[in-house]
C-alpha positions in Angstrom: 0.0 0.0 0.0 1.2 3.5 -0.8 1.9 6.0 2.0 -0.4 8.9 2.8 1.9 11.4 1.1 1.5 9.4 -2.1 -2.2 9.9 -1.8 -1.9 13.6 -1.3 -0.2 13.9 -4.7 -3.2 12.4 -6.5 -5.8 14.3 -4.5 -6.6 17.1 -7.1 -7.2 14.7 -10.0 -8.8 12.1 -7.7 -11.4 14.4 -6.1 -12.7 15.5 -9.6 -12.9 12.0 -10.9 -14.5 10.6 -7.7 -17.0 13.4 -7.6 -18.1 12.7 -11.2 -18.4 9.0 -10.5 -20.3 9.5 -7.3 -22.8 11.9 -9.0 -23.3 9.3 -11.8 -24.0 6.6 -9.3 -26.4 8.8 -7.3 -28.4 9.5 -10.4 -29.0 5.8 -10.7 -30.7 5.5 -7.2 -34.0 3.6 -7.8 -32.8 1.6 -10.7 -33.4 -2.2 -10.2 -30.7 -4.7 -9.3 -30.0 -7.0 -12.2 -27.5 -9.9 -11.7 -24.9 -9.4 -14.4 -26.6 -6.2 -15.6 -25.3 -2.8 -16.6 -21.9 -1.5 -17.5 -20.1 1.4 -19.2 -23.2 2.4 -21.2 -25.7 2.3 -18.2 -28.4 -0.1 -17.1 -28.7 -3.3 -19.1 -30.3 -6.7 -19.0 -28.4 -9.2 -16.9 -27.9 -12.9 -17.0 -29.5 -15.8 -15.1 -31.7 -14.2 -12.4 -31.2 -10.8 -14.1 -32.1 -11.8 -17.6 -35.5 -10.1 -17.6 -34.5 -7.1 -15.5 -32.9 -3.9 -16.9 -30.6 -2.5 -14.3 -27.3 -2.9 -12.6 -25.4 -5.4 -10.4 -22.9 -4.0 -8.0 -19.9 -3.9 -10.3 -22.0 -2.8 -13.3 -23.0 0.3 -11.4 -19.4 1.1 -10.4 -18.1 0.4 -13.9 -20.8 2.8 -15.3 -20.1 5.5 -12.8 -16.4 5.5 -13.4 -16.8 5.4 -17.2 -18.9 8.6 -16.9 -15.8 10.0 -15.1 -13.5 8.9 -18.0 -11.9 6.1 -16.1 -12.2 2.4 -17.0 -12.0 0.1 -13.9 -13.1 -3.3 -15.3 -16.4 -5.1 -15.2 -16.0 -7.4 -12.2 -15.3 -6.8 -8.5 -12.0 -8.6 -8.8 -10.9 -6.4 -11.7 -12.1 -3.3 -9.9 -10.2 -4.3 -6.7 -7.0 -3.8 -8.7 -8.1 -0.5 -10.4 -6.1 1.8 -8.1 -4.5 2.1 -4.7 -5.8 0.8 -1.4 -6.4 3.5 1.2 -7.2 3.2 4.9 -10.9 3.3 5.7 -10.3 6.3 7.8 -9.2 8.3 4.7 -12.1 7.3 2.5 -13.2 10.0 0.1 -16.5 10.4 -1.8 -16.1 8.3 -5.0 -13.7 5.7 -3.6 -14.7 2.1 -4.2 -15.6 0.1 -1.1 -15.3 -3.7 -1.2 -16.8 -6.5 0.8 -15.9 -10.1 1.0 -19.3 -11.7 1.4 -18.3 -15.3 1.0 -15.7 -16.7 3.4 -15.4 -19.8 1.2 -14.3 -17.8 -1.8 -11.4 -15.3 -1.2 -11.7 -11.9 -2.8 -14.3 -9.2 -3.1 -17.9 -10.2 -4.0 -19.5 -6.8 -3.5 -18.6 -3.2 -4.3 -20.1 0.2 -3.7 -19.1 3.8 -4.1 -18.4 5.9 -1.0 -20.9 8.8 -0.8 -19.2 10.1 2.3 -17.2 8.7 5.2 -20.2 6.7 6.4 -22.3 5.7 3.4 -22.1 4.0 0.0 -24.3 4.0 -3.0 -24.6 0.4 -4.4 -26.8 -2.2 -6.2 -27.3 -4.5 -3.2 -29.1 -7.7 -4.3 -31.8 -9.3 -6.5 -35.1 -7.7 -5.7 -33.6 -4.4 -4.4 -33.0 -1.0 -6.0 -29.8 1.0 -6.3 -29.7 2.8 -2.9 -27.6 4.4 -0.2 -26.6 2.3 2.8 -24.1 2.5 5.6 -20.4 1.9 4.6 -19.4 0.1 7.8 -21.0 -3.3 7.3 -19.9 -6.9 8.0 -17.0 -8.3 5.9 -15.6 -4.9 4.8 -12.5 -5.9 2.8 -11.0 -2.5 1.9 -11.2 0.8 0.0 -9.7 1.4 -3.4 -9.1 4.8 -5.0 -9.4 4.1 -8.8 -6.9 5.5 -11.2 -4.5 6.8 -8.5 -1.0 5.5 -8.9 -1.8 3.6 -12.1 -0.2 4.1 -15.5 -1.2 3.1 -19.0 -4.9 3.2 -18.5 -6.9 3.7 -21.7 -9.9 6.0 -21.1 
C-alpha cells in the first residue's frame, strides 16, 4: 500500500474523478438490481436471475459511474479491486470504491459500492432491491480502493 503522502499527490485529480463517478451513481438510485446487468453504457439486461430485468449489479453500477468520469475500472469486482491504490478506511473520500468479502469460502471481493461520504455508500445490493444508499461500515468490509490513483497506462 502507498503511503499517505503518495495519496496527497493524487488528490486534485482524484477528487474531480471521484465526484463525477459519485454523481453518476447517485443519479441511478431507484434503478433495479439485475444480476450481471449494466456496464459502461448504463443499465442493461443481466444474465441468469437478471435476464429479464434492466438495471445494474454492484460492479456494473461502479463500472458505469467511473466510465462517466472517464476512467475504465473493469467489469468485475476482482478487476475493480486492482483499479487503483488501497487507502485506509479512515481516509475514504467520496467516489472511492468500497469492497466487501461476502463469501468466506471464496477469497476476494464479492461486492462493491461507491463511497458517498465517510459513512455511506451507493450500491446495487441484491436481487429484488434497487440502487440505494446504505451505511459503509458493514460486516465483511474488505477495503477501500481509489481508482486511477497510482496507475499508469490506463486507456480511457
